[in-house]
C-alpha positions, 0 to 999 in steps of 0.5 A: 201494810208494812210496819215501820222498821223502828217498831220491829227493831231498834236502829243503831248508826256506827261511824268507824275509825281505826281506833274508835267507834262512835255509836248512836242508838236512835231509840234512846237518843244515846250517843257514845264512843267506844274503842274499836277493839274486840273486848270493847265491842263484845262488852257493848253488845252484851249491854244491848237489851236485844238484837238491833239493826245497825247501819255501819260505814264500811271504812277500809277494814276497820269496820269488819270486827264490829260487823262480824261480832254484831252479826254473831250476836244476832244483829242485822247489819247494813253496810253503807259506803262513804260515797253513798253516805256523802251524797245522802248527807248533801241530800238532807242538807247537813253541812257539817261532818263529824263522827257524831253527826255521821253516826246519827246520819247512818241511823237516819239513813237506815230508818228512811231507806230500809225497804231499799237496803239489803242486809249484809252477809259475812263473806267466806274466809276464802273471799276475804283472804283473796281480796286482802291479797289483791289489795296488797298486790295493788298497793305494791304495784302502785308503789313500784310504778310511782317510784319508777316514774319519779326515779326514771331520770335520776342517775343517783343510786341507779344500781341500788334502785334497780335492786329495790324494784326487783325486790318489789317485783319478787314480792308481787310474784309471791303474792300471786303464788299465794293467790294461786295456792288459795285457789288450789286449796279451794279446788278452784283451779279448774274454774280458773283455767276455764276463765283463762280460755277467754281471750284477754282474761289472764291469771289475775283477772280470772282469779279476781272474777272468781273471787267476786263470784264467791261473794254471793249467789248472784241471780244473773249477770246483771247482778254480777256486773253491778257488784263489780261496779260496772253497771251504768248510771243513767242521767235522763230528764225530759228532753235531756239525755245525759252521759252514761257513766259507771257506778263504780260501786265495787272494787276498783282493782277488779275494774282495773284488771278487766280494763286491762283484759279488754285492752288485750282482747281488743287486739285479738281476732276474736274481739277486734271486730267487736271493738272496732264496731263500738268505735265506729258507733262513735264511742271513745277508746275508753268507752269501747274498752268498757263495753268490751270489759263488761262483755268479758265479765258476762262471759266469765259469769256464764262460764262460772254459773253454768260450769260450761266451757268457753266457745269463742264467738264475738258479737 
């Protein structure tokens, strides 16, 4: 019989903000707030009587320093995303949301759901650099597209605005070059070329999938698909079979790139028949593209896992 987790190791919940960390030590019923910086975190870790198990909310990048330092100190880290924590809060009928309550909620979540959770393993430096570059490029593209749409019918400062857009596009190219340079330095350009032989998979999509592949030792394609957030959430009860939807638990930029790849692939001779088959089965355009995107991701995973060459074959 498994021993309760509280007997094995003390539990800590950490709510993260940019400037501070709210920490709840469940065993001591102790709530405290410390600055979210390296010095304060190291000092707090030194005050621990031993290693603890930590549930920490993954908030942008503000949780990373604490997670890295706590992991180095021998603590076991469990990442909980905001979406997951929000639904857990509703499930246990906590009506208020404060940093202190969330820190306690994280500790409660870890205690009750421990057997279903997997400890966090720090990603490689390469993965972090690539992910950072992709996120910055995504933010840059969104800003540029938003500006173009809002200024499309505005004649004022038209020339100056065009120069601004061109400047932003140059930044996008620079970021893409940096991504390529990181892949080259890591010896992964051959992998990228292998991926780009798949219809619809361009440089950015291939590079993003390679970055995802670097994150962990995925058991199979299903695990890879789930990491990307492209696995399906099933809603079925009794005679009711609800609409399937993506869990969307992974990086949204990876899914966006795969969706664009599927749009491109659907127009090729290799994949047009497969795409039309999904439409004939009653799936909407978006659903058919998602099905195709999942298939492309599985093919790329197989190429990366087996170090094999792509053989075009639809169906």
